[in-house]
Wavefront OBJ file of the C-alpha trace (Angstrom):
o trace
v 3.427 -19.667 7.724
v 4.870 -16.431 6.326
v 6.031 -16.755 2.739
v 7.786 -13.315 3.034
v 8.712 -11.052 5.793
v 9.663 -7.554 5.358
v 11.360 -5.887 8.473
v 11.907 -2.161 8.915
v 12.697 -1.358 5.249
v 13.501 1.920 4.597
v 14.696 3.471 1.188
v 16.070 6.960 0.522
v 16.628 8.693 -2.691
v 18.733 11.687 -1.831
v 16.578 13.822 0.599
v 13.161 11.888 -0.295
v 12.426 8.814 1.907
v 10.608 6.438 -0.721
v 9.965 3.780 2.109
v 9.863 4.554 5.793
v 10.464 1.741 8.238
v 8.035 -0.468 6.415
v 7.133 -3.908 8.014
v 4.832 -6.750 6.774
v 4.124 -10.177 6.109
v 2.692 -12.355 3.275
v 1.247 -15.627 4.269
v 1.580 -18.782 2.413
v -1.187 -19.744 -0.011
v -3.051 -16.298 0.317
v -3.515 -13.365 -1.886
v -2.262 -10.044 -0.205
v -2.964 -6.870 -1.592
v -0.860 -3.524 -1.401
v -2.665 -0.280 -2.315
v -2.284 3.425 -1.995
v -1.962 6.453 -4.098
v 0.321 6.773 -7.204
v 3.827 7.549 -5.613
v 3.305 5.895 -2.329
v 6.180 3.508 -2.702
v 4.618 0.580 -3.553
v 6.823 -0.377 -6.815
v 9.935 0.811 -4.768
v 8.800 -1.967 -2.264
v 8.519 -4.647 -4.916
v 11.775 -3.593 -6.060
v 13.394 -4.245 -2.715
v 11.812 -7.661 -2.213
v 13.028 -8.789 -5.657
v 16.521 -7.469 -5.399
v 16.210 -4.673 -8.057
v 16.587 -1.896 -5.090
v 18.844 -1.997 -2.275
v 17.291 -0.876 0.861
v 19.142 1.615 3.117
v 17.803 -0.256 6.361
v 15.849 -3.343 7.127
v 15.837 -6.858 5.834
v 13.722 -9.287 3.419
v 13.067 -12.744 4.519
v 11.901 -15.409 1.674
v 10.642 -18.680 2.939
v 12.443 -18.429 6.147
v 15.834 -17.329 4.413
v 17.296 -13.737 4.679
v 17.829 -12.600 1.107
v 18.475 -9.108 1.917
v 21.760 -9.085 0.116
v 21.026 -11.626 -2.651
v 20.869 -10.775 -6.287
v 17.652 -11.094 -8.055
v 18.309 -14.309 -9.903
v 19.273 -15.784 -6.548
v 15.950 -14.777 -5.186
v 14.241 -16.237 -8.260
v 15.883 -19.436 -7.558
v 14.600 -19.340 -4.164
v 11.000 -19.533 -5.478
v 10.223 -15.696 -6.262
v 8.579 -14.583 -9.438
v 7.713 -11.316 -10.448
v 5.674 -9.225 -13.137
v 5.999 -5.552 -13.909
v 3.913 -2.628 -14.101
v 5.330 -1.928 -17.523
v 5.304 -5.011 -19.709
v 8.597 -6.594 -19.808
v 8.115 -9.364 -22.724
v 9.824 -10.030 -26.125
v 7.694 -8.358 -28.737
v 9.389 -9.717 -31.703
v 8.833 -13.305 -30.295
v 5.164 -15.213 -30.196
v 3.493 -15.967 -26.973
v 4.541 -19.380 -26.907
v 8.308 -18.443 -27.360
v 7.907 -15.775 -24.729
v 6.760 -18.694 -22.283
v 9.227 -21.151 -23.634
v 12.351 -18.804 -22.822
v 11.377 -19.063 -19.195
v 11.292 -22.795 -19.326
v 14.789 -23.051 -20.655
v 16.074 -20.738 -18.050
v 14.356 -23.118 -15.408
v 16.049 -26.062 -17.008
v 19.440 -24.293 -17.072
v 19.050 -23.422 -13.310
v 18.318 -26.935 -12.670
v 21.439 -28.397 -14.587
v 23.759 -25.517 -13.014
v 22.578 -26.787 -9.466
v 23.417 -30.399 -10.521
v 19.569 -31.376 -10.332
v 18.348 -32.939 -13.575
v 15.295 -34.328 -12.083
v 12.729 -31.942 -13.972
v 9.602 -33.806 -13.693
v 7.803 -32.142 -16.924
v 9.419 -31.272 -20.236
v 9.165 -27.771 -21.379
v 6.548 -28.637 -23.897
v 4.480 -30.405 -21.421
v 4.592 -27.613 -18.749
v 4.168 -24.820 -21.439
v 0.998 -26.604 -22.722
v -0.506 -26.773 -19.227
v 0.127 -23.244 -18.532
v -1.102 -21.810 -21.883
v -4.145 -23.824 -21.216
v -4.424 -22.639 -17.466
v -3.983 -19.054 -18.522
v -6.489 -19.104 -21.532
v -3.841 -18.210 -24.065
v -4.257 -21.101 -26.435
v -5.827 -19.185 -29.054
v -2.981 -16.628 -29.109
v -0.272 -19.130 -28.621
v 1.086 -18.215 -32.159
v 0.815 -14.454 -32.352
v 3.604 -12.392 -31.707
v 3.346 -10.479 -28.382
v 3.358 -6.966 -30.292
v 0.074 -8.337 -32.149
v -1.919 -8.941 -28.998
v -3.862 -6.553 -26.877
v -2.246 -5.537 -23.374
v -4.702 -7.604 -21.498
v -3.542 -10.636 -23.129
v -0.039 -9.475 -22.787
v -0.533 -9.411 -18.955
v -1.200 -13.050 -19.160
v 1.660 -13.790 -20.969
v 4.051 -12.321 -18.475
v 2.263 -14.238 -15.862
v 2.490 -17.451 -17.845
v 6.140 -16.955 -18.116
v 6.530 -16.415 -14.415
v 4.624 -19.511 -13.785
v 7.202 -21.615 -15.869
v 9.713 -21.137 -13.124
v 7.657 -22.940 -10.511
v 7.365 -19.808 -8.190
v 6.296 -20.138 -4.360
v 5.415 -16.328 -4.468
v 4.731 -14.028 -7.383
v 4.838 -10.238 -7.273
v 2.011 -8.742 -9.423
v 2.551 -5.080 -10.158
v -0.700 -3.563 -11.619
v -1.531 -6.716 -13.515
v -5.081 -5.625 -14.421
v -3.724 -2.651 -16.213
v -5.095 -2.752 -19.779
v -7.689 -5.317 -19.069
v -11.411 -4.695 -19.496
v -13.955 -5.755 -16.881
v -14.497 -9.212 -18.265
v -10.716 -9.884 -18.412
v -10.369 -8.538 -14.948
v -12.971 -10.713 -13.435
v -11.403 -13.788 -15.343
v -7.833 -12.753 -13.911
v -9.004 -12.705 -10.559
v -10.540 -16.451 -10.708
v -7.231 -17.193 -12.356
v -5.377 -15.729 -9.265
v -7.681 -17.673 -6.647
v -7.042 -20.808 -8.704
v -3.291 -20.309 -8.334
v -3.457 -19.827 -4.597
v -5.456 -23.039 -4.371
v -2.619 -24.979 -6.044
v -0.229 -23.729 -3.497
v 1.240 -20.413 -4.898
v 1.233 -17.341 -2.856
v 0.294 -13.896 -4.516
v 1.450 -10.590 -3.510
v -0.480 -7.848 -5.474
v -0.335 -4.210 -6.357
v -3.317 -3.026 -8.084
v -5.506 0.274 -8.381
v -8.495 -1.807 -9.443
v -10.574 -1.887 -6.093
v -12.962 -4.388 -7.414
v -10.129 -6.940 -7.955
v -8.473 -6.327 -4.729
v -11.584 -6.455 -2.717
v -12.920 -9.594 -4.333
v -9.770 -11.622 -4.117
v -7.424 -10.776 -1.447
v -7.277 -12.239 1.998
v -5.316 -9.327 3.563
v -4.564 -5.639 2.465
v -1.638 -3.536 3.358
v -2.083 0.308 2.600
v 0.881 2.594 1.791
v 0.826 6.355 1.587
v 4.044 8.611 1.463
v 6.125 5.598 2.112
v 4.768 4.296 5.170
v 2.012 1.583 6.088
v -0.840 3.378 7.452
v -3.254 0.495 7.701
v -3.591 -3.321 7.190
v -6.357 -5.746 7.633
v -9.215 -7.679 5.945
v -10.827 -6.239 2.804
v -14.031 -5.144 5.044
v -11.699 -3.492 7.481
v -9.859 -1.434 4.807
v -12.855 -0.430 3.227
v -14.273 1.186 6.268
v -11.059 2.505 7.846
v -11.449 6.305 7.873
v -7.469 7.022 7.326
v -7.443 4.821 4.136
v -10.788 6.385 2.917
v -9.218 9.786 3.401
v -5.688 8.980 1.917
v -6.968 6.873 -1.089
v -10.184 5.143 -1.324
v -12.155 8.267 -1.061
v -10.083 9.847 -4.244
v -10.890 9.113 -7.983
v -8.445 5.916 -7.900
l 1 2 3 4 5 6 7 8 9 10 11 12 13 14 15 16 17 18 19 20 21 22 23 24 25 26 27 28 29 30 31 32 33 34 35 36 37 38 39 40 41 42 43 44 45 46 47 48 49 50 51 52 53 54 55 56 57 58 59 60 61 62 63 64 65 66 67 68 69 70 71 72 73 74 75 76 77 78 79 80 81 82 83 84 85 86 87 88 89 90 91 92 93 94 95 96 97 98 99 100 101 102 103 104 105 106 107 108 109 110 111 112 113 114 115 116 117 118 119 120 121 122 123 124 125 126 127 128 129 130 131 132 133 134 135 136 137 138 139 140 141 142 143 144 145 146 147 148 149 150 151 152 153 154 155 156 157 158 159 160 161 162 163 164 165 166 167 168 169 170 171 172 173 174 175 176 177 178 179 180 181 182 183 184 185 186 187 188 189 190 191 192 193 194 195 196 197 198 199 200 201 202 203 204 205 206 207 208 209 210 211 212 213 214 215 216 217 218 219 220 221 222 223 224 225 226 227 228 229 230 231 232 233 234 235 236 237 238 239 240 241 242 243 244 245 246 247
């Protein structure tokens, strides 16, 4: 079953076409990669999916519902979570406080929707997620005091507090060392085993090729290839456009 369907999406900025008739699907319970050179349009596509950028043409379907014109917060309520290429955290708050904020928002959604049947308290859910993401030793530190690799985990943990069905991860391995990246890949696979779908933009090819079930390649705003990791690694057009460069 498709968790996310992108149909013929085009985005123009003045005379520049950032995305040109892009179509793809992200299947439920998988890790799907989106790779390509800097400036290819990857983050723009994520912005379209999450509602931060309006498409000039095309549609976005999330969990079978057309959300093309829905506001970002409404897409979040439909089960869409996201992290950002540039960290979007509260540096003056602790790791635990950053995560708690997300839980408070989740409970407010439920209250506003007339659904007070929250199965887990914020404290219980937060404890589970902090353990899952390996942040227990950093919980009382302010975000400004921890390294970027840990901060990436905080952003993911905060997203998990909202019970997402699909998470968009924009370069989550940026700032992580090799060990942290390997552990992060294991965590992503664990999340998909628990039923969460992952859509991943990443330049670290070792991470992409080790965890992704399917990969789409974007270049100059157009999809130039898609397939399994083996198919992508041997695709001449992809090698010429991206994998053969010093990425």
